[in-house]
N, C-alpha and C positions, 0 to 999 in steps of 0.2 A: 365818307370821302368828300361829300359836298362841304362839310364843315372845314375840312383840311384845305380845300380850294379857297373858301372864303377867308380863312386865316392867312393863306399865302397872298391873296389879293390885298388884304389889309396891310400886310408887311411890305408888299411891293409899293403900294401907294404911300405908305409912310416913308419908304426910301426916297421916292420921288420928292415928297414934301421936305425931307431932310436935306436932299441935295439942293433943292430950291432955297431952303433957309440958310445954307452955308455959303450963299453967294454963287453957287454953281448954276443957278437958274438961267443966266444968260448963255452960258456955255452949253448946258443940256437942252434947254428949250428954245433958244434963239431970242431975238429981241422982243418978241411978243409975250414971253413969259407963259404962265400956266393957261391963260386964255387961248393960246394957240396950240395947246397940247391936246391931241385927239386920241391918245392911246387909252383903251379901256383895260384897266388893270385886272379885271375879272377874267379876261381872256387868257388862254394858254400861251399865246405868243408873247405876252407881256411878263411872263415869269422869268426870273433869273435862274439859270442852270446852276446846280451846286458847284460845278467846277469853273464857273464864269467869273472872272475878276469884275469888281464893281465898275471899273473904268470901261471895260468892254461892254458891260450891260448898259451903262449910260449911253454909250455910243450906239448900241443896237436900238435902244429906245428912241433915240433921235432919228435914226434911219426909219424905224417903224412909223414914227409920227409923220415924216415926210412922205412915206409910201401911202399912208392912209389919206393924207391930204390930196395926193395926186391920183389915187386909184380907188377911192372909197367905194363907189358903186360897182366897180368892175373886178373886185378881188375878194377871195374867200379868206376866212381866218386861217385855214390850213396853208394857203399860199403865202400869206403874210409871215407865218411862222417859219416856213421853209426858206423864204427869201431872206428873212432876218438872220437865220443861222448861216446861210450862204454868205451874207454880208460879213459876218464875223470871221468866217473861214477865209474869205478873200483879204479882208483888212488886216487880220492878225496872224494868219498862217500862210499867206501868199498862195492860197488855192486859186485855181483857174477853172471856170465852168464854160459851158457853151455860150455862143454869142448872144443868144436871147437873154439869158440870165445876166451875163456881164453887162449888157446894155441897160437892163433894168436897174441893176445895182448902181451903175454910173449915173443914170438919170437922176437918182435921188441922193447920191453922194458923188459929186464930180471928182473927188480925190481918188476914187476907184478907177484903175486903168481900164481902158476899153479893150 
C-alpha cells in the first residue's frame, strides 16, 4: 500500500509539473510560481479523487496552497483534506456549510460567498 501511495504522489507531482510546463503555472500557482507552492504531494489531501475533473483538482490545490500558507502551524492534515473537499463542494456544487467553514473558505478564496 505504501508503494501505491508513492506512485500516486509521483503522478500527482508530475501533474503539477505538467500544468506548470503548459503555461498554467501562473493560473495554478500564482505569480510566485513553484517557489510559492507549499503543497506536499505525498499527503492524502493532495491526491486527485478519481471522479474529480483536472480543472477542479487544480483549483483545489490552489486553495490548499493558500490554506497552508495561512494556517500552517494551526491545522492538521485531516482538516486540510476536509476543508479542501468542502471548498470543491461549495465552488462547483453550490453546497453551503456552517458559518465557521464558509468563513474559512472565503478567507482563502474571496470568490466563495460568505
